[in-house]
C-alpha atoms as one frame of an Amber mdcrd trajectory, in Angstrom:
protein
   0.000   0.000   0.000   2.878   2.358   0.852   4.446   1.703  -2.562   1.146
   2.485  -4.330   0.758   5.784  -2.452   4.374   6.670  -3.108   3.977   6.266
  -6.841   0.353   7.462  -7.191   1.399  10.696  -8.897   3.386   8.786 -11.490
   0.478   6.405 -12.067  -1.902   9.334 -12.542   0.496  10.962 -14.988   0.861
   7.741 -16.920  -2.912   7.341 -17.075  -3.303  10.919 -18.332  -0.671  10.367
 -21.009  -2.427   7.152 -22.041  -5.752   8.986 -22.412  -4.102  11.706 -24.485
  -2.447   9.126 -26.707  -5.717   7.254 -27.198  -7.506  10.497 -28.122  -4.704
  11.521 -30.473  -4.692   8.133 -32.203  -8.481   8.207 -32.489  -8.430  11.762
 -33.867  -5.774  10.842 -36.406  -7.679   7.719 -37.405 -10.870   9.735 -37.952
  -9.225  12.556 -39.851 -10.005  10.976 -43.227 -13.480   9.853 -42.175 -15.152
  13.255 -42.015 -18.646  13.811 -43.362 -18.800  15.787 -46.603 -21.839  14.962
 -48.691 -23.693  16.845 -51.396 -27.490  16.830 -51.117 -29.480  17.799 -54.212
 -32.486  19.992 -53.410 -33.447  21.238 -56.863 -32.462  20.356 -60.404 -29.808
  17.960 -61.623 -26.249  17.721 -60.349 -25.151  17.773 -63.978 -25.588  21.562
 -63.844 -22.309  21.857 -61.891 -20.414  19.101 -63.718 -18.277  21.515 -65.747
 -16.727  23.284 -62.734 -14.901  22.335 -59.555 -15.767  23.936 -56.204 -13.064
  23.898 -53.558 -12.474  25.325 -50.104 -11.733  24.373 -46.530 -13.514  23.858
 -43.223 -11.276  24.667 -40.279 -10.919  25.589 -36.628  -7.866  26.198 -34.458
  -6.854  22.545 -34.335  -7.347  21.116 -37.797  -8.673  21.841 -41.252 -10.358
  19.783 -43.942  -9.659  20.708 -47.547 -12.447  19.696 -49.910 -12.986  19.615
 -53.650 -16.351  19.009 -55.308 -15.890  17.844 -58.879 -18.021  15.755 -61.230
 -20.549  15.205 -58.448 -18.010  13.714 -56.018 -16.556  15.322 -52.890 -12.901
  14.561 -52.080 -11.437  15.649 -48.731  -8.082  15.791 -46.987  -7.713  16.646
 -43.285  -4.649  18.229 -41.704  -4.118  18.278 -37.925  -2.071  21.200 -36.626
   0.931  20.468 -34.406  -0.021  23.495 -32.297  -3.378  25.307 -32.041  -3.605
  28.129 -34.580  -5.697  31.258 -34.341  -8.279  31.405 -37.120  -6.935  34.073
 -39.443 -10.320  34.494 -41.086 -11.768  37.804 -42.134 -15.303  39.111 -42.521
 -15.601  42.515 -44.097 -17.668  45.036 -42.113 -18.634  48.354 -43.755 -16.486
  51.064 -42.224 -13.719  48.591 -41.400 -10.500  47.690 -43.238 -10.544  46.186
 -46.726  -8.238  43.296 -47.642  -6.852  43.415 -51.161  -4.292  40.673 -51.637
  -0.619  40.308 -50.893  -1.281  39.952 -47.179  -2.341  43.603 -46.969  -5.368
  45.493 -45.681  -6.296  49.147 -46.075  -8.444  51.575 -44.108  -9.679  55.104
 -44.815 -10.134  57.994 -42.419 -11.995  60.970 -43.825 -12.988  64.546 -43.164
 -14.989  66.774 -45.471 -11.848  67.725 -47.418  -9.168  65.083 -46.866  -8.853
  61.294 -46.937  -6.023  59.359 -45.289  -5.438  55.772 -46.428  -3.410  53.507
 -44.129  -1.854  50.254 -45.351  -1.305  47.416 -42.880   0.510  44.109 -43.093
  -1.595  41.168 -41.948  -0.222  38.880 -39.261  -1.806  35.802 -37.671  -4.451
  37.676 -35.689  -3.440  41.321 -35.933  -2.071  43.816 -38.449   0.839  46.266
 -38.433   0.562  49.742 -40.028   3.330  50.308 -42.549   2.283  53.172 -44.828
   0.033  56.203 -45.304  -1.243  58.223 -48.246  -3.371  61.354 -48.320  -5.872
  62.482 -50.940  -7.428  65.956 -50.967  -9.646  66.229 -54.047 -11.138  69.611
 -55.048 -14.668  68.711 -53.983 -17.154  70.562 -51.807 -19.756  68.994 -49.532
 -23.003  70.884 -48.996 -24.802  69.537 -45.956 -28.583  69.161 -46.374 -30.799
  70.966 -43.919 -31.338  69.032 -40.728 -28.340  66.741 -41.182 -24.956  66.831
 -39.493 -21.759  65.245 -40.710 -20.530  64.159 -44.098 -22.764  61.925 -46.249
 -21.006  59.497 -48.585 -22.723  57.162 -51.022 -20.878  54.232 -49.419 -18.295
  53.585 -46.732 -15.010  55.225 -47.854 -13.132  51.920 -48.257 -15.487  51.131
 -51.179 -13.341  53.631 -53.077 -10.225  51.444 -52.849  -8.951  49.077 -55.547
  -5.632  47.325 -56.147  -3.825  46.088 -59.256  -0.550  44.340 -58.561   1.233
  46.513 -56.004  -0.567  49.708 -57.043  -3.448  51.030 -54.942  -6.127  53.363
 -56.303  -8.760  55.471 -54.563 -11.824  57.513 -55.369 -14.196  59.189 -52.928
 -17.629  57.479 -52.871 -19.295  60.855 -53.309 -23.012  61.286 -52.762 -25.231
  63.782 -54.575 -24.282  66.377 -51.947 -20.774  66.825 -53.391 -19.866  69.311
 -56.099 -16.589  70.174 -57.782 -14.219  67.716 -59.425 -13.467  64.304 -57.964
 -11.322  61.646 -59.576  -9.537  58.309 -59.454  -6.084  58.566 -57.866  -3.050
  56.293 -57.903  -1.702  56.442 -54.347   1.860  56.897 -53.149   2.547  55.662
 -49.612   5.108  57.074 -47.198   6.276  55.260 -44.074   3.539  55.206 -41.459
   3.990  57.682 -38.613   6.387  59.957 -40.516   3.853  62.205 -42.246   5.233
  65.375 -40.687   8.796  64.514 -41.715   8.270  63.787 -45.432   7.819  66.072
 -48.402   4.082  65.724 -49.059   4.548  66.906 -52.651   6.791  63.897 -53.288
   3.992  61.562 -52.164   1.105  63.401 -53.829  -1.319  60.959 -55.485  -1.509
  60.873 -59.281  -4.933  61.712 -60.684  -5.624  59.464 -63.661  -9.376  59.999
 -64.175 -11.467  63.140 -63.702 -15.018  62.815 -62.309 -17.097  65.918 -62.972
 -19.755  66.597 -60.335 -21.541  69.504 -62.069 -24.734  67.441 -62.140 -24.825
  67.678 -58.336 -25.439  71.419 -58.320 -28.773  72.210 -56.596 -30.263  73.798
 -59.699 -29.651  70.668 -61.781 -32.113  68.489 -59.802 -29.963  65.465 -60.549
 -27.056  63.689 -58.946 -23.946  61.600 -59.359 -23.382  58.945 -56.720 -20.099
  57.004 -56.872 -20.729  53.646 -55.220 -17.213  52.303 -55.468 -14.087  51.380
 -57.375 -13.109  47.829 -58.347 -10.389  46.174 -60.421 -10.351  43.362 -62.989
  -7.001  42.206 -64.395  -5.243  45.500 -65.265  -8.434  47.545 -65.576 -10.262
  49.757 -63.118 -14.036  49.643 -62.818 -15.921  52.706 -61.566 -19.444  51.974
 -60.297 -21.812  54.929 -60.134 -25.487  55.838 -60.295 -26.443  58.850 -62.404
 -29.991  59.972 -63.173 -31.306  56.663 -61.743 -29.089  54.641 -64.081 -26.282
  52.363 -62.930 -23.023  52.828 -64.852 -19.996  50.534 -64.862 -17.057  52.204
 -66.627 -13.726  50.576 -67.453 -10.481  52.571 -67.375  -6.892  51.742 -68.224
  -5.106  51.744 -64.865  -1.987  53.451 -66.256  -3.298  56.112 -68.637  -6.828
  56.538 -67.264  -8.270  56.086 -70.766 -11.947  55.137 -70.870 -12.165  51.643
 -72.376 -15.938  51.194 -72.342 -19.068  51.369 -70.245 -22.244  49.425 -69.519
 -25.451  50.699 -67.969 -28.564  49.414 -66.230 -31.679  51.659 -66.189 -34.177
  52.153 -63.371 -31.701  51.778 -60.525 -33.157  53.811 -57.675 -31.036  54.200
 -54.576 -32.715  54.846 -51.220 -32.286  58.520 -52.102 -31.540  61.231 -49.581
 -34.137  64.000 -49.710 -33.342  67.612 -48.887 -34.435  67.004 -45.309 -32.279
  63.933 -45.081 -35.230  61.557 -45.411 -35.011  58.469 -47.575 -37.405  58.567
 -50.496 -39.549  55.426 -50.821 -39.442  53.788 -54.242 -41.129  50.675 -55.563
 -37.802  48.904 -56.044 -34.749  50.394 -54.346 -31.149  49.224 -54.638 -28.982
  49.262 -51.521 -25.653  51.011 -52.022 -23.528  48.404 -50.197 -22.916  45.980
 -53.070 -20.700  42.878 -53.067 -17.979  42.458 -55.700 -16.312  39.250 -56.926
 -13.249  39.613 -59.123 -12.115  36.955 -61.600  -8.933  38.052 -63.371  -8.612
  34.751 -65.229 -11.983  35.218 -66.944 -11.878  39.063 -67.004 -15.211  38.961
 -65.193 -16.466  41.210 -62.404 -19.637  40.081 -60.650 -21.626  42.648 -58.673
 -24.419  41.734 -56.273 -26.992  44.350 -55.212 -29.684  43.799 -52.601 -33.067
  45.290 -53.365 -36.312  46.145 -51.666 -39.689  45.425 -53.179 -43.112  46.968
 -52.666 -44.741  43.652 -53.557 -43.081  41.374 -51.024 -41.147  41.648 -47.772
 -38.508  39.249 -49.010 -35.101  40.665 -49.861 -34.287  40.441 -53.563 -30.828
  40.317 -55.101 -29.764  41.487 -58.559 -26.480  39.942 -59.729 -24.615  41.400
 -62.702 -21.707  39.566 -64.316 -19.646  41.960 -66.436 -17.115  40.968 -69.095
 -14.101  43.329 -69.265 -12.303  41.509 -72.097 -13.223  44.207 -74.625 -14.667
  47.307 -73.000 -17.548  46.350 -70.687 -20.407  44.027 -71.556 -23.129  42.611
 -69.327 -22.696  38.848 -69.672 -25.485  37.852 -67.269 -28.244  39.364 -65.149
 -29.832  37.257 -62.420 -32.658  38.336 -60.133 -32.685  35.977 -57.153 -34.320
  35.510 -53.783 -32.163  33.708 -51.222 -34.619  32.566 -48.554 -32.952  29.436
 -47.157 -32.432  31.082 -43.776 -30.738  34.148 -42.350 -27.498  34.944 -44.149
 -24.547  34.262 -41.868 -22.717  37.593 -41.911 -20.529  36.847 -38.856 -18.649
  33.707 -39.841 -20.268  32.734 -43.113 -19.123  32.837 -46.705 -20.515  34.343
 -49.884 -18.915  33.649 -53.250 -20.075  34.188 -56.832 -18.465  33.127 -60.100
 -19.620  33.355 -63.712 -18.219  30.601 -65.922 -19.284  28.720 -69.036 -22.442
  30.786 -69.373 -23.581  29.980 -65.827 -23.564  31.886 -62.565 -22.511  29.900
 -59.505 -23.398  31.212 -56.049 -22.182  29.689 -52.758 -23.620  31.025 -49.499
 -24.003  29.984 -45.864 -27.163  30.585 -43.864 -28.289  30.097 -40.271 -31.653
  28.595 -39.446 -34.194  31.303 -38.757 -35.155  31.881 -35.151 -38.395  30.139
 -34.219 -40.748  30.561 -31.283 -40.455  28.905 -28.899 -36.743  28.220 -29.324
 -34.342  26.668 -26.862 -31.354  28.398 -28.477 -30.506  31.639 -26.714 -27.499
  32.515 -28.871 -27.652  33.290 -32.571 -24.145  31.952 -33.131 -25.167  28.375
 -32.383 -28.191  28.153 -34.647 -27.537  25.435 -37.263 -25.686  26.585 -40.380
 -25.970  25.365 -43.950 -23.873  25.895 -47.074 -25.837  26.011 -50.323 -24.647
  25.897 -53.929 -26.826  27.595 -56.560 -26.415  27.505 -60.346 -28.190  29.861
 -62.753 -28.385  29.752 -66.539 -30.163  32.321 -68.698 -31.266  34.056 -65.477
 -33.047  30.920 -64.227 -32.192  28.729 -61.238 -31.236  25.300 -62.595 -29.685
  23.718 -59.495 -29.577  24.038 -55.727 -27.581  21.709 -53.504 -26.324  21.640
 -49.926 -22.844  20.578 -48.856 -23.572  18.711 -45.612 -20.746  18.520 -43.081
 -20.165  18.018 -39.344 -19.992  21.785 -38.868 -23.001  22.029 -36.539 -21.620
  19.417 -34.144 -19.377  22.148 -32.741 -22.466  23.799 -31.219 -23.422  20.915
 -28.951 -21.827  22.402 -25.831 -23.724  25.680 -26.237 -27.141  24.369 -27.309
 -28.686  24.337 -23.842 -26.838  27.232 -22.278 -29.201  29.653 -20.488 -28.975
  33.365 -21.262 -26.132  34.952 -19.359 -24.867  38.461 -18.936 -22.211  39.064
 -21.594 -23.020  35.908 -23.575 -21.025  32.698 -23.510 -17.340  32.012 -24.037
 -17.228  31.813 -27.845 -13.706  31.004 -28.983 -12.865  30.822 -32.677 -10.396
  28.040 -31.909 -13.308  25.727 -31.104 -15.789  26.507 -33.883 -15.236  25.514
 -37.471 -15.966  27.784 -40.397 -15.630  27.740 -44.167 -12.892  29.682 -45.962
 -11.109  30.095 -49.314 -14.125  29.052 -51.373 -13.403  29.132 -55.104 -14.943
  27.943 -58.367 -12.607  26.603 -61.050
């Protein structure tokens, strides 16, 4: 008995190590036995036979790479030697914008000046490395009863990147007059603005944007919604006289290469008293953009209101920049498979082979009575949609073990400050692509 007591600590340690080894062996054995299955909800799976859809499902401890091709899902699971912080990113209007090369950019603005800061992305933080300032000759006239500057979109919508070059335009609303433009930025070392020759780092204006139509007596307006890039071309998105324009410019010379337009695009307009004007079908300014340099395609997704139904509509434009700008596809869709997961979900669109492919994640809608007190743990689903000639031809769901991560939080009662959500413990999709 004395010997057992003397060595009890060693026995306990050995037992703990044995449990860890058993769990590790079991985890490794199950790593290639994960559930990834495609369920067909509408149409034939042949609709997605000519593309491959790939991505990954990961948390802080492992990730599963998947590839859906010719109706079959292949997976490969990697287990991390050490826990890794999820370096995932969800864009929030007003926050930084990631534009490739491990970089993100943010914009601080006043009524006359705009400061763009570049930051290098690290595992779970970013380091500021450069700054650039733009002061376009524009004037903001504040409407009666409103305080503060009114832009058509969050200022980072005016950023675009081609290679290592960064471009910016102010997302002006109809309350701006003067002359705006598209600028190629020059960055100086962050924190040394007072010590550098600002003239040396002055941005280069490559495109002039005339805002004469915004004068009060004109009763019209120019709203710049944003700036995008496709291959080596810039794409300016604006609404003028209730028409959406997409203009293509050479990124070096600023030469106009072509334009496309869509009529009857009514923004939730700002009236003189700052009130939004109701329209039968209004387009929200905060669009989503999906760039495909390989195909020279830019896909824009606009959410819309409707006077006929409470459901949120979406208009998706796929634009071909190979020769000027041409509208390759227009799809009017209603995504009503749940509440779109804006916190940790994914949204991807790709136009290929005459078809539009849309991949989105949704959470189950809240029901009454519900035993789930936290929105984050409502079941999530990833759907694949295919459209041809503006019609839905396929809808499928990629079923995984994703929702098993929520088991611990399903029955948690409401608590002050919520529960201990840790991204290390909850899987999410990332790097979704269509090839």
